N, C-alpha and C positions, 0 to 999 in steps of 0.2 A: 347426656341422656337422650333417650328415644322420643320420648314425650314428657309434656308438662303434668304436674301433679293433678289428680283429678280426670285424667283422660283414661280411655280405655287401653291406650296403647298399641302395640302390634303383636300379632300372632307369629312365631317364626314356625316354621314347618319344615319336614326332610322326610322324605319317602321315597319308595320304590314301586314304580309302576309297572305292572305285569299282566299279562293274558295266558298265564299257564294252563288254566281249566277252560277258556274260550271266553271268560269274561273279563274284563278290564278291572283289575283291584289296586288296591295300595297295600303293599306289605311294609314292614319295617317303619311304620308312620310314627313319626316323632312330632310333637306339636308343643308348645309353652308360649305364654305371654312374657311381654317385655315392655318397660317403660311404663307401668301402670301402678297407682297404689291402691286403686279400687279392686282388682280382683287379680288372681295368679292363678293359672292353669297348667298343669303338666300332664300330657297322655302320650302312651306308647302302645301301638297295637297294629291292627289291621283291619280294613274292609275289603272283604272278598269281591264283591261286586258292586261297583261304582254306581252303574246305571240303574239298578235296581235295589240300592242300599241295602244288599243283603249281607248278611253274616258278619256283622259289626261285632268286634270285640277289642275294646279300647281300657287299658289300665291308666286309670285317670285320679289325680288330686286336685281337687279345687279349692280354693281359699277365697273368701269375701270378707275382709276386715270390717266393713262398714256396709251391712245390707242396705241401710236407708239411702247411703250416698251413692251405692252402685244402681239401685232400682231406680232412684231419679235422673241419673246419668242415661239410662236406657229409655226414658221416658214414661216409666210408671210413678205410682205414687210410692211415698217412701215407707218402708218396711220396718216397723220398730223392733228389730231383734239384735241380738248379740252376734259377734263374730262368729261366720258360719264357715264350714268346711265339708268336704266328702273326699273320702280316700276308699277307692274301691275299683272294682269292675263296672263297666258301662257294655252291656252285650244286647244284640238283639238283631232285628231287621227293620224294612220300611212299614212292617206291620206293628211291631211293638219293642220297646226299649226297657231292660231291666237293669238297676243298679243295685249293685249287691256290695255292700261295705259299711264304713262307719260313716255317720251323720253326726257332726258335731254343732251344737249352737250354743256359744258362750261356754258354761261349765256342763251342759248337759249331752250326754253322747248315746246316740242310738246305734245299735247294730242290726242288719238285717238285710231285707230286699223290697224294693219298690218296682214295680211294673208299671208301665204306661202303655196305652194304645188309643186308638182313635176308632170308637164303635158307634155305629147308627148315629154319626154327625155329630158326636160329643166326645171330649176326651174322658178316658177312663183311667183310673188309677186304682192299684191293688198292691197290698203290702202287709209286711210283717215287720215291725219294729222293737227291740227290746232294749231297755234302758234301766241302769242301778236305781238313779233317781232323776227326776225332772225338776228343773230350777225354773217356774215359771216366769220370773223377771227375765230369763233368757230370750223369751218369746213376747217382751213388750207387757207382760201381764205384772205390774208393779202393785204391791200392797199400799192402798191409799194411807194418808196419814190422818189417825183419827183424832178429834177434839178430846182432851181429857175431861173426864166428869166433874172433877173438883181442882181449881186452880193448886190446892196444896199436893194433889198426887202426882207422881212421877209415871212415866211409861211403864216401869216395872211394878208398879203398884197397881195402876188403874185397871179397871173391869173393863168388858166389852162394851163398847158404845153403838157400835151399828154392826153394819156387814163388813166382812174381812177383806172383800173386794168390791170394787165398782161394780154395780148391778146394772149399769147402761147396757143395752145390747152392743155387741160386737159386730163390725161390718162384714158378716159372711155371705153377703148376697153373690158376690163371684163365685162360690162354690156352687151353687145352684146350676152352674153352667158346665158342671163336670159329674160323673159319677165316681163316687170314692170309696174303696171299701180299704181300711187301714186297721190292721190289729194290732195295736200298741202296747205293750206289756211293761208295767213299771216293777222292776224286783223288789222294791225297799218301800 
């Protein structure tokens, strides 16, 4: 194999370097990861102007089977999410990048567009996502086990004892570093 389990592996690329319009660009770009069980990326497309990172258009498929292991490997805190993937088009320039396609986390699928840019010294994200149903457990929000009110009761017959979800604050401090405007619609 190319790499041991738990490594980021290698990225194998193939491209044609051109300067047809006076700017150095990559046409027929193909890239894919090899030798990693942490992630898988396959992309095809072009970057018209390499020096200015302009006119980027990449058809991309990304899979991260275990986001907690992946984020730890790249130096971050573990992310408590289920298997995550993206299948769609990355398009933009050095000023902004749009991701249009399907975003899947566990059994939850979102379709739509998310755009990112750097404005006034802060990352900015905008987007519109639609899902038929959202499974909160896919995002690490698991329903707590509730104690039964009476030892003779079963979970099916027991009445509510307390809040359905843990009421302790979630660690959203890092979101304050960015401007985020996300319109998420759940169909069901």
